[in-house]
N, C-alpha and C positions, 0 to 999 in steps of 0.2 A: 653388386652391393651398392646401396644408396649412400650418399654423402649429405649430411645435414649440417649446415652452418648456421650461426646465429645471425638473425636479421635485426640490425639496429633500428630502433624506433624512437620517435621524438614526440613528446606531448606538447602541443601548443596550448598555453594556458589562457591567452587572451591578447588583445592589442597592447603593444608597448610593454609586454612582460616577456622576460627571457624564457625560452622553451626549456624543457627538461629532456635530457638525452638518457636513454637506457641502453646499456651494452651487455651487462652481465647479471642483472637481477633475475632471480628465479621466478618471481611473480611481481607484476606491476599493478598497482592499484590506480584505477582511472575513475575520477569523479566527473561523470558526464554532464552534470548540471551546474558545474562551476565554470565561470569564464565567459558565458554567453555564446553567441553564434560562432566566434572564432575557435572555440574549444574543439580540438580534434587530435587524432593520432596520425602522425606523418611518417611515411617510409618511402623508399625509392626502389624502382625496378628498371630493368632494361625493357622498354616497351616493345622492342622488336622480337625478343625471344624469351620473354618471361610472362607467366600468368600468376593469378592470385587466387588463393583459397582462404576462407575464414573457417578455422577449425573450432568446434565446440567440444569442451570436455565436461561431462556430467556423470558423476558417480563412477569415475574411472574409465568411461567409454568415450572415445573420440568419434565425432561425426562431423559432417559438413553442416555449418550453421545455416539456418533458413535466411533467405534474403531480407525478410521483414525485421530481422534483429539488428540490422546495420545499414548504413549508407556509405557508398564509396564515391568520391569525386576525384577525377583524374586531371592532372595538369602535366601532360607529357609524361615524363618519368616520375614525377612527384605524385604520390597518392595520399589523399586525405580519407581517414576512416572515422566515422561517427557511429556510436551505438545507440539504439533505441530502447533497449531493455537493460535493467540492472541485474546483477548476478543473483541477488536474493530472490527475485521474482521468477527465476529460471532454475529453481532447485539448486542454487549455489554454483551454477555453471561458470566456467571460465573460458576465455577464448584466446586464440593466438592467430597471428597472420602467417600464412605459408606462401612463399614465393617459389614457384617451380619453373624449371627450364622447359621450354616448348620443344627443345631439340634432344634433350637427354633426361629421361625420366628418373635417373639416379641422382640428379643434382637438384637440391632444394635448400631453401633457407627458411628458418622459422624464428619468429619473435619469442619473447618470454610470454608466459601465460598472463593474461590480462583479467584482473578481477574488477568488474565494472560496478561502481556504486553511484548513487545519486549525488549527494553532496555531504560534506562534513558538517557536523553539528556545531563545531567551534568556528566562529567568524575568522576570516583570513587575517585580519589586522592584529589579532592577539595570539595567534598560534605559536609564536616564538617567545611568548612571555608567560612563564609558568604561574606567576602570581595573578595575572589577569585571567588566565584560564581557570584558576581555582576560584576567583571571585565570580566569574561568569557561571560556573557550575553551581556555586552556592545560590546565586540569584535564581537560576533555573529551578533548583530544588525548592526554594521558598515559593516561587511562582506556582510550581506543581502542587505544593502543599495547600496553598490558598485556593487553587482551582479545585482540588479534591474536597476541601472543606466546604466550599460553595456548592459543589455538586451534592454533597451529603445533606446540606441544609435544604437544598431544593427538593431532594428526594423525600426528606422528612415532611416538608410542607405538602408535597403531593400526596403522601400517605395520609396525613391528617385531613386533607380535603376529601380524600376518598372515604375515609372513615366517617366523616360528617355526612357525606352523601348517602352512605350505606345505612347509617343510623336513621336518617330522615326517611329513607325508603322503607326501612324495617317498621318504623312507626306508622307509616301510611298503610302498609300491608296488614299490620295488626288491627288497625281501625277498620279496614275493609273486612277482615275476617269476623270481627265483632258484629258488624252490621249484617253480614250474611247469616251468622248464628242467630241473631235476634229475629231476622226475617223468617228463618227456618222454624224457630220455636213458635212464632205466631201462626205460621201456616199449619202446624200440627194440633192446635187447640180445637176441641170439638165444638161444633156449632149447634146451639139449642135455641129454637125459635121461641119467642115469648108467648104468653097466653093470648094476647091480642091478635097475633098472627094466626094462631090456631082457631080462634073464634071467627075470624074473618073467612078462613077457609071453609068452616062449617056452613056459614050463611051463604 
């Protein structure tokens, strides 16, 4: 019978910023594009008798994650984990770290499930201030409305330009048709030689 314990993990947010420790959360949200290069997930192993697996959970099915989804850096027993893909781009997948014993297959430790995102839309400096968050969202909505209005104006201008071009082309084609009809009408008129031409032929 296997025994699974919780693997504590730590999120390094950046230089000179206190890390966040996770011990009992069901799901950890990890913003991989916040904090720059130092941003990573840290955990520890016994390098002599423990190995590492990164487990992927997608639509209720657990599999081993592909190596191209993450990078692992080892500093003796300290392990740094960085993700290359966000959960949304992987059908909502989540990941966890599994540390297993090399000597006893029944012993293993697992972290919480990790939901990987890119970065939050709210700037870090105002996340703890509800009033500033509200003002920020209002400015974003106004900016989006302005952007949508400008986009609609541009589309109307493009449609008007296209209509003008089509009207001009239509006028040109109508003129061409008229010329062809006149040429065709002239070509079907019977030719009658005058009397001088007939007298000349008799002589």
